[in-house]
C-alpha positions as CSV (number, residue, x, y, z in Angstrom):
1,M,-3.8,29.0,10.9
2,E,-2.4,25.4,11.0
3,A,-0.8,24.2,14.2
4,K,3.0,24.1,14.0
5,R,4.2,20.5,13.8
6,P,7.3,19.4,15.7
7,R,10.2,18.5,13.4
8,S,13.3,16.5,14.4
9,K,16.7,18.2,14.3
10,V,17.7,15.9,11.4
11,T,14.7,17.1,9.3
12,L,15.4,20.7,10.0
13,E,19.1,20.4,9.2
14,A,18.4,18.5,6.0
15,A,15.8,21.1,4.9
16,R,18.3,23.9,5.6
17,L,21.0,22.2,3.7
18,L,18.8,21.6,0.7
19,G,17.7,25.2,0.8
20,R,21.3,26.5,0.9
21,R,22.3,24.3,-2.0
22,V,19.3,25.6,-4.0
23,A,20.4,29.2,-3.2
24,L,24.0,28.4,-4.2
25,G,22.9,26.8,-7.5
26,R,20.6,29.7,-8.3
27,R,23.3,32.3,-7.6
28,E,25.9,30.3,-9.6
29,R,23.5,30.5,-12.6
30,R,23.0,34.2,-11.9
31,W,19.3,33.8,-11.6
32,T,17.1,36.0,-9.5
33,L,14.7,34.6,-7.0
34,G,12.0,35.6,-9.5
35,D,13.7,33.7,-12.3
36,L,13.8,30.5,-10.3
37,A,10.2,30.9,-9.0
38,E,9.0,31.4,-12.6
39,R,10.8,28.2,-13.8
40,V,9.4,26.2,-10.8
41,G,5.9,27.7,-11.3
42,T,5.6,29.2,-7.9
43,S,5.9,32.5,-6.1
44,E,9.0,34.3,-4.9
45,V,7.7,33.9,-1.3
46,T,7.7,30.1,-1.7
47,M,11.2,30.2,-3.2
48,R,12.4,32.2,-0.2
49,K,10.9,29.5,2.0
50,V,12.7,26.8,0.0
51,E,16.1,28.6,0.3
52,R,15.5,29.2,4.0
53,G,14.9,25.5,4.5
54,D,11.3,25.9,5.6
55,P,10.0,22.3,6.1
56,T,6.4,23.3,5.3
57,V,7.2,23.7,1.6
58,A,5.8,21.0,-0.7
59,L,8.3,18.3,-1.4
60,G,7.7,18.5,-5.1
61,T,8.3,22.2,-5.1
62,A,11.6,21.9,-3.2
63,F,12.8,19.0,-5.4
64,E,11.9,20.9,-8.6
65,A,13.9,23.9,-7.5
66,A,16.8,21.6,-6.6
67,A,16.7,19.8,-10.0
68,L,16.5,23.1,-11.9
69,V,19.7,24.5,-10.3
70,G,21.6,21.2,-10.5
71,V,21.4,20.0,-6.9
72,R,22.0,16.3,-7.0
73,L,19.4,14.5,-5.0
74,F,19.7,11.1,-6.6
75,S,21.7,9.8,-9.5
76,H,21.5,11.8,-12.7
77,D,21.6,8.5,-14.6
78,A,18.0,7.4,-15.3
79,S,19.0,3.7,-15.4
80,V,20.6,3.9,-12.0
81,R,17.4,5.6,-10.6
82,A,15.3,2.9,-12.3
83,R,17.4,0.1,-10.8
84,E,17.2,1.6,-7.3
85,A,13.4,1.9,-7.7
86,E,13.3,-1.8,-8.7
87,L,15.3,-2.8,-5.6
88,V,13.1,-0.8,-3.3
89,D,9.9,-2.2,-5.0
90,A,11.3,-5.8,-4.6
91,R,11.9,-5.2,-0.9
92,L,8.5,-3.8,-0.4
93,A,6.9,-6.7,-2.2
94,V,8.2,-9.2,0.4
95,L,7.1,-7.2,3.4
96,P,3.5,-7.3,4.8
97,A,1.2,-4.7,3.2
98,R,-0.2,-3.8,6.6
99,T,1.6,-3.5,9.9
100,R,0.3,-3.5,13.5
101,R,0.3,-0.3,15.4
102,R,3.0,-0.1,18.1
103,A,4.2,2.6,20.4
104,V,6.6,5.0,18.6
105,D,9.7,6.1,20.4
106,D,10.7,9.3,18.5
107,D,12.4,11.0,21.4
108,F,15.7,11.8,19.6
């Protein structure tokens, strides 16, 4: 069994919110948990984890479930998403590829 990793309060809240939005979208479409699991290509157990906001679920699985039930993660307009990706890539291009290790203060 894998050791439980600590998660920040923000991460847990965001995962729960995404899960609740997926559950709402699924129910609005009158899909069963099995219907959504089949469309995502995963099990009902995993879909329950998504809807509970379990942060151990694969990001791609949670995003696919969200997309299928209409949860807006990013712009639905492909050109807007492409432009945003270009802006991020441009910023990454001017930053150093490697960074020095420094002490991390993650005590929220």
